[in-house]
PDBQT receptor file of N, H, CA, C and O in Angstrom, charges set to zero:
ATOM      1  N   MET A   1     107.672  79.712 110.521  1.00  0.00    +0.000 N 
ATOM      2  CA  MET A   1     107.688  79.669 111.967  1.00  0.00    +0.000 C 
ATOM      3  C   MET A   1     106.267  79.671 112.492  1.00  0.00    +0.000 C 
ATOM      4  O   MET A   1     105.897  78.779 113.255  1.00  0.00    +0.000 OA
ATOM      5  N   VAL A   2     105.473  80.635 112.113  1.00  0.00    +0.000 N 
ATOM      6  H   VAL A   2     105.774  81.360 111.493  1.00  0.00    +0.000 HD
ATOM      7  CA  VAL A   2     104.106  80.688 112.601  1.00  0.00    +0.000 C 
ATOM      8  C   VAL A   2     103.322  79.515 112.033  1.00  0.00    +0.000 C 
ATOM      9  O   VAL A   2     102.491  78.921 112.721  1.00  0.00    +0.000 OA
ATOM     10  N   LYS A   3     103.587  79.187 110.785  1.00  0.00    +0.000 N 
ATOM     11  H   LYS A   3     104.262  79.669 110.226  1.00  0.00    +0.000 HD
ATOM     12  CA  LYS A   3     102.908  78.064 110.151  1.00  0.00    +0.000 C 
ATOM     13  C   LYS A   3     103.490  76.731 110.615  1.00  0.00    +0.000 C 
ATOM     14  O   LYS A   3     102.859  75.689 110.439  1.00  0.00    +0.000 OA
ATOM     15  N   GLY A   4     104.660  76.753 111.194  1.00  0.00    +0.000 N 
ATOM     16  H   GLY A   4     105.172  77.600 111.338  1.00  0.00    +0.000 HD
ATOM     17  CA  GLY A   4     105.288  75.534 111.668  1.00  0.00    +0.000 C 
ATOM     18  C   GLY A   4     106.121  74.835 110.613  1.00  0.00    +0.000 C 
ATOM     19  O   GLY A   4     106.477  73.667 110.773  1.00  0.00    +0.000 OA
ATOM     20  N   GLU A   5     106.433  75.538 109.535  1.00  0.00    +0.000 N 
ATOM     21  H   GLU A   5     106.144  76.487 109.405  1.00  0.00    +0.000 HD
ATOM     22  CA  GLU A   5     107.228  74.927 108.474  1.00  0.00    +0.000 C 
ATOM     23  C   GLU A   5     108.701  74.793 108.854  1.00  0.00    +0.000 C 
ATOM     24  O   GLU A   5     109.382  73.875 108.398  1.00  0.00    +0.000 OA
ATOM     25  N   LYS A   6     109.191  75.711 109.691  1.00  0.00    +0.000 N 
ATOM     26  H   LYS A   6     108.637  76.457 110.062  1.00  0.00    +0.000 HD
ATOM     27  CA  LYS A   6     110.584  75.669 110.143  1.00  0.00    +0.000 C 
ATOM     28  C   LYS A   6     110.597  75.861 111.654  1.00  0.00    +0.000 C 
ATOM     29  O   LYS A   6     109.696  76.471 112.231  1.00  0.00    +0.000 OA
ATOM     30  N   THR A   7     111.629  75.331 112.273  1.00  0.00    +0.000 N 
ATOM     31  H   THR A   7     112.361  74.836 111.804  1.00  0.00    +0.000 HD
ATOM     32  CA  THR A   7     111.774  75.519 113.714  1.00  0.00    +0.000 C 
ATOM     33  C   THR A   7     112.417  76.872 113.985  1.00  0.00    +0.000 C 
ATOM     34  O   THR A   7     112.987  77.501 113.093  1.00  0.00    +0.000 OA
ATOM     35  N   VAL A   8     112.314  77.302 115.231  1.00  0.00    +0.000 N 
ATOM     36  H   VAL A   8     111.851  76.791 115.956  1.00  0.00    +0.000 HD
ATOM     37  CA  VAL A   8     112.940  78.554 115.654  1.00  0.00    +0.000 C 
ATOM     38  C   VAL A   8     114.448  78.474 115.397  1.00  0.00    +0.000 C 
ATOM     39  O   VAL A   8     115.056  79.436 114.928  1.00  0.00    +0.000 OA
ATOM     40  N   ALA A   9     115.033  77.336 115.704  1.00  0.00    +0.000 N 
ATOM     41  H   ALA A   9     114.538  76.555 116.085  1.00  0.00    +0.000 HD
ATOM     42  CA  ALA A   9     116.479  77.163 115.510  1.00  0.00    +0.000 C 
ATOM     43  C   ALA A   9     116.848  77.283 114.033  1.00  0.00    +0.000 C 
ATOM     44  O   ALA A   9     117.867  77.890 113.703  1.00  0.00    +0.000 OA
ATOM     45  N   GLN A  10     116.038  76.717 113.145  1.00  0.00    +0.000 N 
ATOM     46  H   GLN A  10     115.211  76.224 113.413  1.00  0.00    +0.000 HD
ATOM     47  CA  GLN A  10     116.324  76.806 111.713  1.00  0.00    +0.000 C 
ATOM     48  C   GLN A  10     116.259  78.256 111.237  1.00  0.00    +0.000 C 
ATOM     49  O   GLN A  10     117.120  78.699 110.477  1.00  0.00    +0.000 OA
ATOM     50  N   ILE A  11     115.266  78.976 111.671  1.00  0.00    +0.000 N 
ATOM     51  H   ILE A  11     114.567  78.615 112.288  1.00  0.00    +0.000 HD
ATOM     52  CA  ILE A  11     115.119  80.367 111.258  1.00  0.00    +0.000 C 
ATOM     53  C   ILE A  11     116.265  81.213 111.802  1.00  0.00    +0.000 C 
ATOM     54  O   ILE A  11     116.826  82.047 111.092  1.00  0.00    +0.000 OA
ATOM     55  N   ALA A  12     116.606  80.988 113.072  1.00  0.00    +0.000 N 
ATOM     56  H   ALA A  12     116.150  80.310 113.649  1.00  0.00    +0.000 HD
ATOM     57  CA  ALA A  12     117.703  81.735 113.682  1.00  0.00    +0.000 C 
ATOM     58  C   ALA A  12     119.003  81.484 112.928  1.00  0.00    +0.000 C 
ATOM     59  O   ALA A  12     119.765  82.415 112.670  1.00  0.00    +0.000 OA
ATOM     60  N   SER A  13     119.251  80.236 112.578  1.00  0.00    +0.000 N 
ATOM     61  H   SER A  13     118.632  79.479 112.787  1.00  0.00    +0.000 HD
ATOM     62  CA  SER A  13     120.461  79.888 111.850  1.00  0.00    +0.000 C 
ATOM     63  C   SER A  13     120.450  80.505 110.449  1.00  0.00    +0.000 C 
ATOM     64  O   SER A  13     121.468  81.010 109.976  1.00  0.00    +0.000 OA
ATOM     65  N   GLU A  14     119.302  80.459 109.801  1.00  0.00    +0.000 N 
ATOM     66  H   GLU A  14     118.475  80.048 110.185  1.00  0.00    +0.000 HD
ATOM     67  CA  GLU A  14     119.180  80.985 108.437  1.00  0.00    +0.000 C 
ATOM     68  C   GLU A  14     119.474  82.482 108.363  1.00  0.00    +0.000 C 
ATOM     69  O   GLU A  14     120.087  82.958 107.408  1.00  0.00    +0.000 OA
ATOM     70  N   PHE A  15     119.030  83.210 109.377  1.00  0.00    +0.000 N 
ATOM     71  H   PHE A  15     118.532  82.823 110.152  1.00  0.00    +0.000 HD
ATOM     72  CA  PHE A  15     119.188  84.664 109.350  1.00  0.00    +0.000 C 
ATOM     73  C   PHE A  15     120.293  85.173 110.273  1.00  0.00    +0.000 C 
ATOM     74  O   PHE A  15     120.526  86.378 110.357  1.00  0.00    +0.000 OA
ATOM     75  N   GLY A  16     120.969  84.265 110.959  1.00  0.00    +0.000 N 
ATOM     76  H   GLY A  16     120.779  83.285 110.890  1.00  0.00    +0.000 HD
ATOM     77  CA  GLY A  16     122.098  84.647 111.790  1.00  0.00    +0.000 C 
ATOM     78  C   GLY A  16     121.726  85.441 113.025  1.00  0.00    +0.000 C 
ATOM     79  O   GLY A  16     122.450  86.354 113.422  1.00  0.00    +0.000 OA
ATOM     80  N   VAL A  17     120.592  85.097 113.639  1.00  0.00    +0.000 N 
ATOM     81  H   VAL A  17     120.004  84.356 113.316  1.00  0.00    +0.000 HD
ATOM     82  CA  VAL A  17     120.168  85.774 114.861  1.00  0.00    +0.000 C 
ATOM     83  C   VAL A  17     120.022  84.743 115.976  1.00  0.00    +0.000 C 
ATOM     84  O   VAL A  17     120.001  83.536 115.736  1.00  0.00    +0.000 OA
ATOM     85  N   ASN A  18     119.924  85.247 117.187  1.00  0.00    +0.000 N 
ATOM     86  H   ASN A  18     119.941  86.227 117.383  1.00  0.00    +0.000 HD
ATOM     87  CA  ASN A  18     119.772  84.383 118.348  1.00  0.00    +0.000 C 
ATOM     88  C   ASN A  18     118.365  83.770 118.366  1.00  0.00    +0.000 C 
ATOM     89  O   ASN A  18     117.394  84.473 118.089  1.00  0.00    +0.000 OA
ATOM     90  N   PRO A  19     118.237  82.488 118.683  1.00  0.00    +0.000 N 
ATOM     91  CA  PRO A  19     116.915  81.855 118.751  1.00  0.00    +0.000 C 
ATOM     92  C   PRO A  19     115.957  82.552 119.724  1.00  0.00    +0.000 C 
ATOM     93  O   PRO A  19     114.746  82.570 119.503  1.00  0.00    +0.000 OA
ATOM     94  N   ASN A  20     116.510  83.129 120.810  1.00  0.00    +0.000 N 
ATOM     95  H   ASN A  20     117.493  83.115 120.990  1.00  0.00    +0.000 HD
ATOM     96  CA  ASN A  20     115.645  83.849 121.752  1.00  0.00    +0.000 C 
ATOM     97  C   ASN A  20     115.008  85.065 121.086  1.00  0.00    +0.000 C 
ATOM     98  O   ASN A  20     113.856  85.396 121.369  1.00  0.00    +0.000 OA
ATOM     99  N   GLN A  21     115.754  85.733 120.199  1.00  0.00    +0.000 N 
ATOM    100  H   GLN A  21     116.689  85.464 119.969  1.00  0.00    +0.000 HD
ATOM    101  CA  GLN A  21     115.211  86.886 119.480  1.00  0.00    +0.000 C 
ATOM    102  C   GLN A  21     114.089  86.441 118.555  1.00  0.00    +0.000 C 
ATOM    103  O   GLN A  21     113.063  87.113 118.447  1.00  0.00    +0.000 OA
ATOM    104  N   VAL A  22     114.283  85.319 117.892  1.00  0.00    +0.000 N 
ATOM    105  H   VAL A  22     115.116  84.774 117.979  1.00  0.00    +0.000 HD
ATOM    106  CA  VAL A  22     113.239  84.796 117.004  1.00  0.00    +0.000 C 
ATOM    107  C   VAL A  22     111.986  84.482 117.810  1.00  0.00    +0.000 C 
ATOM    108  O   VAL A  22     110.877  84.774 117.361  1.00  0.00    +0.000 OA
ATOM    109  N   ARG A  23     112.142  83.895 118.986  1.00  0.00    +0.000 N 
ATOM    110  H   ARG A  23     113.043  83.658 119.350  1.00  0.00    +0.000 HD
ATOM    111  CA  ARG A  23     110.985  83.602 119.848  1.00  0.00    +0.000 C 
ATOM    112  C   ARG A  23     110.263  84.884 120.260  1.00  0.00    +0.000 C 
ATOM    113  O   ARG A  23     109.034  84.939 120.272  1.00  0.00    +0.000 OA
ATOM    114  N   LYS A  24     111.046  85.916 120.597  1.00  0.00    +0.000 N 
ATOM    115  H   LYS A  24     112.045  85.871 120.587  1.00  0.00    +0.000 HD
ATOM    116  CA  LYS A  24     110.440  87.200 120.970  1.00  0.00    +0.000 C 
ATOM    117  C   LYS A  24     109.630  87.772 119.814  1.00  0.00    +0.000 C 
ATOM    118  O   LYS A  24     108.519  88.267 120.001  1.00  0.00    +0.000 OA
ATOM    119  N   TRP A  25     110.210  87.696 118.607  1.00  0.00    +0.000 N 
ATOM    120  H   TRP A  25     111.113  87.295 118.455  1.00  0.00    +0.000 HD
ATOM    121  CA  TRP A  25     109.498  88.208 117.427  1.00  0.00    +0.000 C 
ATOM    122  C   TRP A  25     108.216  87.411 117.200  1.00  0.00    +0.000 C 
ATOM    123  O   TRP A  25     107.168  87.979 116.893  1.00  0.00    +0.000 OA
ATOM    124  N   LYS A  26     108.309  86.107 117.351  1.00  0.00    +0.000 N 
ATOM    125  H   LYS A  26     109.161  85.646 117.600  1.00  0.00    +0.000 HD
ATOM    126  CA  LYS A  26     107.133  85.253 117.153  1.00  0.00    +0.000 C 
ATOM    127  C   LYS A  26     106.055  85.590 118.180  1.00  0.00    +0.000 C 
ATOM    128  O   LYS A  26     104.888  85.751 117.824  1.00  0.00    +0.000 OA
ATOM    129  N   ASP A  27     106.434  85.695 119.433  1.00  0.00    +0.000 N 
ATOM    130  H   ASP A  27     107.383  85.564 119.723  1.00  0.00    +0.000 HD
ATOM    131  CA  ASP A  27     105.473  86.022 120.487  1.00  0.00    +0.000 C 
ATOM    132  C   ASP A  27     104.824  87.381 120.232  1.00  0.00    +0.000 C 
ATOM    133  O   ASP A  27     103.618  87.550 120.414  1.00  0.00    +0.000 OA
ATOM    134  N   HIS A  28     105.639  88.345 119.809  1.00  0.00    +0.000 N 
ATOM    135  H   HIS A  28     106.619  88.207 119.661  1.00  0.00    +0.000 HD
ATOM    136  CA  HIS A  28     105.110  89.684 119.508  1.00  0.00    +0.000 C 
ATOM    137  C   HIS A  28     104.129  89.620 118.336  1.00  0.00    +0.000 C 
ATOM    138  O   HIS A  28     103.058  90.226 118.383  1.00  0.00    +0.000 OA
ATOM    139  N   LEU A  29     104.492  88.898 117.307  1.00  0.00    +0.000 N 
ATOM    140  H   LEU A  29     105.361  88.406 117.269  1.00  0.00    +0.000 HD
ATOM    141  CA  LEU A  29     103.616  88.746 116.141  1.00  0.00    +0.000 C 
ATOM    142  C   LEU A  29     102.293  88.110 116.544  1.00  0.00    +0.000 C 
ATOM    143  O   LEU A  29     101.225  88.594 116.170  1.00  0.00    +0.000 OA
ATOM    144  N   LEU A  30     102.366  87.044 117.296  1.00  0.00    +0.000 N 
ATOM    145  H   LEU A  30     103.234  86.651 117.599  1.00  0.00    +0.000 HD
ATOM    146  CA  LEU A  30     101.140  86.350 117.696  1.00  0.00    +0.000 C 
ATOM    147  C   LEU A  30     100.264  87.215 118.592  1.00  0.00    +0.000 C 
ATOM    148  O   LEU A  30      99.038  87.119 118.539  1.00  0.00    +0.000 OA
ATOM    149  N   SER A  31     100.881  88.059 119.413  1.00  0.00    +0.000 N 
ATOM    150  H   SER A  31     101.877  88.138 119.455  1.00  0.00    +0.000 HD
ATOM    151  CA  SER A  31     100.094  88.939 120.274  1.00  0.00    +0.000 C 
ATOM    152  C   SER A  31      99.442  90.070 119.482  1.00  0.00    +0.000 C 
ATOM    153  O   SER A  31      98.397  90.587 119.879  1.00  0.00    +0.000 OA
ATOM    154  N   MET A  32     100.060  90.457 118.358  1.00  0.00    +0.000 N 
ATOM    155  H   MET A  32     100.909  90.038 118.036  1.00  0.00    +0.000 HD
ATOM    156  CA  MET A  32      99.547  91.563 117.556  1.00  0.00    +0.000 C 
ATOM    157  C   MET A  32      98.557  91.145 116.472  1.00  0.00    +0.000 C 
ATOM    158  O   MET A  32      97.827  91.990 115.954  1.00  0.00    +0.000 OA
ATOM    159  N   LEU A  33      98.517  89.875 116.121  1.00  0.00    +0.000 N 
ATOM    160  H   LEU A  33      99.111  89.188 116.541  1.00  0.00    +0.000 HD
ATOM    161  CA  LEU A  33      97.657  89.423 115.033  1.00  0.00    +0.000 C 
ATOM    162  C   LEU A  33      96.186  89.789 115.215  1.00  0.00    +0.000 C 
ATOM    163  O   LEU A  33      95.577  90.300 114.276  1.00  0.00    +0.000 OA
ATOM    164  N   PRO A  34      95.594  89.551 116.375  1.00  0.00    +0.000 N 
ATOM    165  CA  PRO A  34      94.178  89.920 116.506  1.00  0.00    +0.000 C 
ATOM    166  C   PRO A  34      93.923  91.396 116.253  1.00  0.00    +0.000 C 
ATOM    167  O   PRO A  34      92.913  91.761 115.653  1.00  0.00    +0.000 OA
ATOM    168  N   GLU A  35      94.829  92.237 116.705  1.00  0.00    +0.000 N 
ATOM    169  H   GLU A  35      95.650  91.941 117.192  1.00  0.00    +0.000 HD
ATOM    170  CA  GLU A  35      94.674  93.673 116.518  1.00  0.00    +0.000 C 
ATOM    171  C   GLU A  35      94.803  94.061 115.043  1.00  0.00    +0.000 C 
ATOM    172  O   GLU A  35      94.111  94.964 114.571  1.00  0.00    +0.000 OA
ATOM    173  N   LEU A  36      95.683  93.381 114.326  1.00  0.00    +0.000 N 
ATOM    174  H   LEU A  36      96.245  92.648 114.709  1.00  0.00    +0.000 HD
ATOM    175  CA  LEU A  36      95.887  93.696 112.919  1.00  0.00    +0.000 C 
ATOM    176  C   LEU A  36      94.622  93.491 112.090  1.00  0.00    +0.000 C 
ATOM    177  O   LEU A  36      94.398  94.180 111.095  1.00  0.00    +0.000 OA
ATOM    178  N   PHE A  37      93.810  92.544 112.511  1.00  0.00    +0.000 N 
ATOM    179  H   PHE A  37      93.992  91.984 113.319  1.00  0.00    +0.000 HD
ATOM    180  CA  PHE A  37      92.621  92.217 111.739  1.00  0.00    +0.000 C 
ATOM    181  C   PHE A  37      91.340  92.699 112.405  1.00  0.00    +0.000 C 
ATOM    182  O   PHE A  37      90.253  92.226 112.071  1.00  0.00    +0.000 OA
ATOM    183  N   SER A  38      91.454  93.618 113.326  1.00  0.00    +0.000 N 
ATOM    184  H   SER A  38      92.336  94.002 113.597  1.00  0.00    +0.000 HD
ATOM    185  CA  SER A  38      90.269  94.102 114.025  1.00  0.00    +0.000 C 
ATOM    186  C   SER A  38      89.896  95.503 113.565  1.00  0.00    +0.000 C 
ATOM    187  O   SER A  38      90.681  96.173 112.894  1.00  0.00    +0.000 OA
ATOM    188  N   ASP A  39      88.722  95.935 113.921  1.00  0.00    +0.000 N 
ATOM    189  H   ASP A  39      88.084  95.391 114.466  1.00  0.00    +0.000 HD
ATOM    190  CA  ASP A  39      88.252  97.271 113.603  1.00  0.00    +0.000 C 
ATOM    191  C   ASP A  39      88.936  98.318 114.476  1.00  0.00    +0.000 C 
ATOM    192  O   ASP A  39      88.973  99.494 114.115  1.00  0.00    +0.000 OA
ATOM    193  N   GLN A  40      89.477  97.905 115.615  1.00  0.00    +0.000 N 
ATOM    194  H   GLN A  40      89.447  96.950 115.908  1.00  0.00    +0.000 HD
ATOM    195  CA  GLN A  40      90.139  98.848 116.512  1.00  0.00    +0.000 C 
ATOM    196  C   GLN A  40      91.287  99.555 115.807  1.00  0.00    +0.000 C 
ATOM    197  O   GLN A  40      91.472 100.761 115.972  1.00  0.00    +0.000 OA
ATOM    198  N   ARG A  41      92.041  98.827 115.038  1.00  0.00    +0.000 N 
ATOM    199  H   ARG A  41      91.891  97.848 114.904  1.00  0.00    +0.000 HD
ATOM    200  CA  ARG A  41      93.184  99.421 114.344  1.00  0.00    +0.000 C 
ATOM    201  C   ARG A  41      92.696 100.464 113.345  1.00  0.00    +0.000 C 
ATOM    202  O   ARG A  41      93.259 101.555 113.252  1.00  0.00    +0.000 OA
ATOM    203  N   LYS A  42      91.660 100.129 112.610  1.00  0.00    +0.000 N 
ATOM    204  H   LYS A  42      91.203  99.242 112.686  1.00  0.00    +0.000 HD
ATOM    205  CA  LYS A  42      91.128 101.069 111.627  1.00  0.00    +0.000 C 
ATOM    206  C   LYS A  42      90.610 102.328 112.313  1.00  0.00    +0.000 C 
ATOM    207  O   LYS A  42      90.819 103.436 111.819  1.00  0.00    +0.000 OA
ATOM    208  N   LYS A  43      89.937 102.160 113.447  1.00  0.00    +0.000 N 
ATOM    209  H   LYS A  43      89.768 101.260 113.848  1.00  0.00    +0.000 HD
ATOM    210  CA  LYS A  43      89.419 103.315 114.180  1.00  0.00    +0.000 C 
ATOM    211  C   LYS A  43      90.558 104.200 114.682  1.00  0.00    +0.000 C 
ATOM    212  O   LYS A  43      90.462 105.426 114.624  1.00  0.00    +0.000 OA
ATOM    213  N   ARG A  44      91.639 103.587 115.176  1.00  0.00    +0.000 N 
ATOM    214  H   ARG A  44      91.717 102.591 115.224  1.00  0.00    +0.000 HD
ATOM    215  CA  ARG A  44      92.790 104.364 115.647  1.00  0.00    +0.000 C 
ATOM    216  C   ARG A  44      93.439 105.118 114.502  1.00  0.00    +0.000 C 
ATOM    217  O   ARG A  44      93.842 106.270 114.657  1.00  0.00    +0.000 OA
ATOM    218  N   GLU A  45      93.540 104.460 113.337  1.00  0.00    +0.000 N 
ATOM    219  H   GLU A  45      93.213 103.524 113.211  1.00  0.00    +0.000 HD
ATOM    220  CA  GLU A  45      94.132 105.129 112.190  1.00  0.00    +0.000 C 
ATOM    221  C   GLU A  45      93.270 106.309 111.748  1.00  0.00    +0.000 C 
ATOM    222  O   GLU A  45      93.797 107.364 111.394  1.00  0.00    +0.000 OA
ATOM    223  N   GLU A  46      91.960 106.137 111.766  1.00  0.00    +0.000 N 
ATOM    224  H   GLU A  46      91.532 105.280 112.053  1.00  0.00    +0.000 HD
ATOM    225  CA  GLU A  46      91.056 107.225 111.390  1.00  0.00    +0.000 C 
ATOM    226  C   GLU A  46      91.171 108.383 112.384  1.00  0.00    +0.000 C 
ATOM    227  O   GLU A  46      91.183 109.548 111.987  1.00  0.00    +0.000 OA
ATOM    228  N   ALA A  47      91.253 108.057 113.672  1.00  0.00    +0.000 N 
ATOM    229  H   ALA A  47      91.243 107.111 113.994  1.00  0.00    +0.000 HD
ATOM    230  CA  ALA A  47      91.390 109.097 114.696  1.00  0.00    +0.000 C 
ATOM    231  C   ALA A  47      92.711 109.842 114.524  1.00  0.00    +0.000 C 
ATOM    232  O   ALA A  47      92.769 111.062 114.680  1.00  0.00    +0.000 OA
ATOM    233  N   ARG A  48      93.767 109.103 114.202  1.00  0.00    +0.000 N 
ATOM    234  H   ARG A  48      93.720 108.112 114.075  1.00  0.00    +0.000 HD
ATOM    235  CA  ARG A  48      95.070 109.727 113.980  1.00  0.00    +0.000 C 
ATOM    236  C   ARG A  48      95.018 110.642 112.763  1.00  0.00    +0.000 C 
ATOM    237  O   ARG A  48      95.569 111.742 112.784  1.00  0.00    +0.000 OA
ATOM    238  N   ASP A  49      94.359 110.189 111.708  1.00  0.00    +0.000 N 
ATOM    239  H   ASP A  49      93.911 109.295 111.691  1.00  0.00    +0.000 HD
ATOM    240  CA  ASP A  49      94.238 111.012 110.502  1.00  0.00    +0.000 C 
ATOM    241  C   ASP A  49      93.454 112.289 110.779  1.00  0.00    +0.000 C 
ATOM    242  O   ASP A  49      93.808 113.358 110.282  1.00  0.00    +0.000 OA
ATOM    243  N   GLU A  50      92.388 112.182 111.574  1.00  0.00    +0.000 N 
ATOM    244  H   GLU A  50      92.100 111.314 111.978  1.00  0.00    +0.000 HD
ATOM    245  CA  GLU A  50      91.598 113.356 111.927  1.00  0.00    +0.000 C 
ATOM    246  C   GLU A  50      92.428 114.348 112.746  1.00  0.00    +0.000 C 
ATOM    247  O   GLU A  50      92.386 115.555 112.506  1.00  0.00    +0.000 OA
ATOM    248  N   LEU A  51      93.170 113.830 113.702  1.00  0.00    +0.000 N 
ATOM    249  H   LEU A  51      93.203 112.850 113.898  1.00  0.00    +0.000 HD
ATOM    250  CA  LEU A  51      94.027 114.685 114.525  1.00  0.00    +0.000 C 
ATOM    251  C   LEU A  51      95.085 115.365 113.668  1.00  0.00    +0.000 C 
ATOM    252  O   LEU A  51      95.353 116.556 113.824  1.00  0.00    +0.000 OA
ATOM    253  N   GLU A  52      95.675 114.607 112.771  1.00  0.00    +0.000 N 
ATOM    254  H   GLU A  52      95.457 113.639 112.644  1.00  0.00    +0.000 HD
ATOM    255  CA  GLU A  52      96.702 115.151 111.895  1.00  0.00    +0.000 C 
ATOM    256  C   GLU A  52      96.121 116.273 111.022  1.00  0.00    +0.000 C 
ATOM    257  O   GLU A  52      96.750 117.316 110.847  1.00  0.00    +0.000 OA
ATOM    258  N   ALA A  53      94.944 116.055 110.489  1.00  0.00    +0.000 N 
ATOM    259  H   ALA A  53      94.433 115.207 110.631  1.00  0.00    +0.000 HD
ATOM    260  CA  ALA A  53      94.300 117.082 109.660  1.00  0.00    +0.000 C 
ATOM    261  C   ALA A  53      94.028 118.343 110.472  1.00  0.00    +0.000 C 
ATOM    262  O   ALA A  53      94.234 119.453 109.980  1.00  0.00    +0.000 OA
ATOM    263  N   GLU A  54      93.575 118.184 111.692  1.00  0.00    +0.000 N 
ATOM    264  H   GLU A  54      93.407 117.283 112.091  1.00  0.00    +0.000 HD
ATOM    265  CA  GLU A  54      93.299 119.328 112.563  1.00  0.00    +0.000 C 
ATOM    266  C   GLU A  54      94.587 120.077 112.876  1.00  0.00    +0.000 C 
ATOM    267  O   GLU A  54      94.603 121.308 112.873  1.00  0.00    +0.000 OA
ATOM    268  N   LEU A  55      95.649 119.359 113.142  1.00  0.00    +0.000 N 
ATOM    269  H   LEU A  55      95.636 118.359 113.145  1.00  0.00    +0.000 HD
ATOM    270  CA  LEU A  55      96.930 120.009 113.443  1.00  0.00    +0.000 C 
ATOM    271  C   LEU A  55      97.462 120.778 112.231  1.00  0.00    +0.000 C 
ATOM    272  O   LEU A  55      97.987 121.880 112.384  1.00  0.00    +0.000 OA
ATOM    273  N   PHE A  56      97.332 120.211 111.035  1.00  0.00    +0.000 N 
ATOM    274  H   PHE A  56      96.905 119.316 110.911  1.00  0.00    +0.000 HD
ATOM    275  CA  PHE A  56      97.751 120.928 109.836  1.00  0.00    +0.000 C 
ATOM    276  C   PHE A  56      96.907 122.184 109.628  1.00  0.00    +0.000 C 
ATOM    277  O   PHE A  56      97.421 123.214 109.191  1.00  0.00    +0.000 OA
ATOM    278  N   ARG A  57      95.621 122.101 109.938  1.00  0.00    +0.000 N 
ATOM    279  H   ARG A  57      95.203 121.265 110.293  1.00  0.00    +0.000 HD
ATOM    280  CA  ARG A  57      94.745 123.266 109.822  1.00  0.00    +0.000 C 
ATOM    281  C   ARG A  57      95.214 124.357 110.771  1.00  0.00    +0.000 C 
ATOM    282  O   ARG A  57      95.284 125.527 110.395  1.00  0.00    +0.000 OA
ATOM    283  N   GLN A  58      95.537 123.972 112.008  1.00  0.00    +0.000 N 
ATOM    284  H   GLN A  58      95.480 123.021 112.314  1.00  0.00    +0.000 HD
ATOM    285  CA  GLN A  58      96.011 124.939 112.998  1.00  0.00    +0.000 C 
ATOM    286  C   GLN A  58      97.340 125.560 112.584  1.00  0.00    +0.000 C 
ATOM    287  O   GLN A  58      97.552 126.759 112.768  1.00  0.00    +0.000 OA
ATOM    288  N   ILE A  59      98.227 124.753 112.029  1.00  0.00    +0.000 N 
ATOM    289  H   ILE A  59      98.055 123.779 111.879  1.00  0.00    +0.000 HD
ATOM    290  CA  ILE A  59      99.509 125.269 111.562  1.00  0.00    +0.000 C 
ATOM    291  C   ILE A  59      99.279 126.312 110.467  1.00  0.00    +0.000 C 
ATOM    292  O   ILE A  59      99.892 127.379 110.477  1.00  0.00    +0.000 OA
ATOM    293  N   GLY A  60      98.404 125.997 109.540  1.00  0.00    +0.000 N 
ATOM    294  H   GLY A  60      97.906 125.130 109.533  1.00  0.00    +0.000 HD
ATOM    295  CA  GLY A  60      98.095 126.945 108.476  1.00  0.00    +0.000 C 
ATOM    296  C   GLY A  60      97.532 128.239 109.017  1.00  0.00    +0.000 C 
ATOM    297  O   GLY A  60      97.895 129.324 108.563  1.00  0.00    +0.000 OA
ATOM    298  N   GLN A  61      96.642 128.123 109.993  1.00  0.00    +0.000 N 
ATOM    299  H   GLN A  61      96.347 127.241 110.362  1.00  0.00    +0.000 HD
ATOM    300  CA  GLN A  61      96.036 129.317 110.609  1.00  0.00    +0.000 C 
ATOM    301  C   GLN A  61      97.104 130.159 111.302  1.00  0.00    +0.000 C 
ATOM    302  O   GLN A  61      97.107 131.384 111.175  1.00  0.00    +0.000 OA
ATOM    303  N   LEU A  62      97.999 129.516 112.023  1.00  0.00    +0.000 N 
ATOM    304  H   LEU A  62      97.997 128.522 112.126  1.00  0.00    +0.000 HD
ATOM    305  CA  LEU A  62      99.055 130.254 112.713  1.00  0.00    +0.000 C 
ATOM    306  C   LEU A  62     100.013 130.935 111.731  1.00  0.00    +0.000 C 
ATOM    307  O   LEU A  62     100.496 132.037 111.992  1.00  0.00    +0.000 OA
ATOM    308  N   ARG A  63     100.281 130.283 110.615  1.00  0.00    +0.000 N 
ATOM    309  H   ARG A  63      99.888 129.388 110.403  1.00  0.00    +0.000 HD
ATOM    310  CA  ARG A  63     101.148 130.908 109.598  1.00  0.00    +0.000 C 
ATOM    311  C   ARG A  63     100.499 132.178 109.058  1.00  0.00    +0.000 C 
ATOM    312  O   ARG A  63     101.159 133.203 108.888  1.00  0.00    +0.000 OA
ATOM    313  N   VAL A  64      99.197 132.095 108.791  1.00  0.00    +0.000 N 
ATOM    314  H   VAL A  64      98.661 131.262 108.929  1.00  0.00    +0.000 HD
ATOM    315  CA  VAL A  64      98.488 133.263 108.271  1.00  0.00    +0.000 C 
ATOM    316  C   VAL A  64      98.506 134.374 109.301  1.00  0.00    +0.000 C 
ATOM    317  O   VAL A  64      98.714 135.536 108.953  1.00  0.00    +0.000 OA
ATOM    318  N   GLU A  65      98.292 134.034 110.562  1.00  0.00    +0.000 N 
ATOM    319  H   GLU A  65      98.123 133.090 110.844  1.00  0.00    +0.000 HD
ATOM    320  CA  GLU A  65      98.291 135.049 111.636  1.00  0.00    +0.000 C 
ATOM    321  C   GLU A  65      99.672 135.664 111.776  1.00  0.00    +0.000 C 
ATOM    322  O   GLU A  65      99.780 136.861 112.043  1.00  0.00    +0.000 OA
ATOM    323  N   ASN A  66     100.714 134.898 111.608  1.00  0.00    +0.000 N 
ATOM    324  H   ASN A  66     100.627 133.925 111.392  1.00  0.00    +0.000 HD
ATOM    325  CA  ASN A  66     102.082 135.404 111.741  1.00  0.00    +0.000 C 
ATOM    326  C   ASN A  66     102.445 136.369 110.626  1.00  0.00    +0.000 C 
ATOM    327  O   ASN A  66     103.168 137.343 110.833  1.00  0.00    +0.000 OA
ATOM    328  N   GLU A  67     101.933 136.082 109.451  1.00  0.00    +0.000 N 
ATOM    329  H   GLU A  67     101.345 135.290 109.283  1.00  0.00    +0.000 HD
ATOM    330  CA  GLU A  67     102.269 136.933 108.299  1.00  0.00    +0.000 C 
ATOM    331  C   GLU A  67     101.441 138.166 108.355  1.00  0.00    +0.000 C 
ATOM    332  O   GLU A  67     101.556 139.028 107.483  1.00  0.00    +0.000 OA
TER     333      GLU A  67
């Protein structure tokens, strides 16, 4: 579909979904592609990992305080 090897109708028929749904998926994919290959995604993942580590640290501290 993205490469143009099959039409939206062919893909919809092959997988038994509505052609409008296939178009929505294609549009969503095309809108997300630049982000997938950018540094922004990596930075967000790193920030999420840092936040997660901090939250686990706080949970551990609270467990120790509770005991």
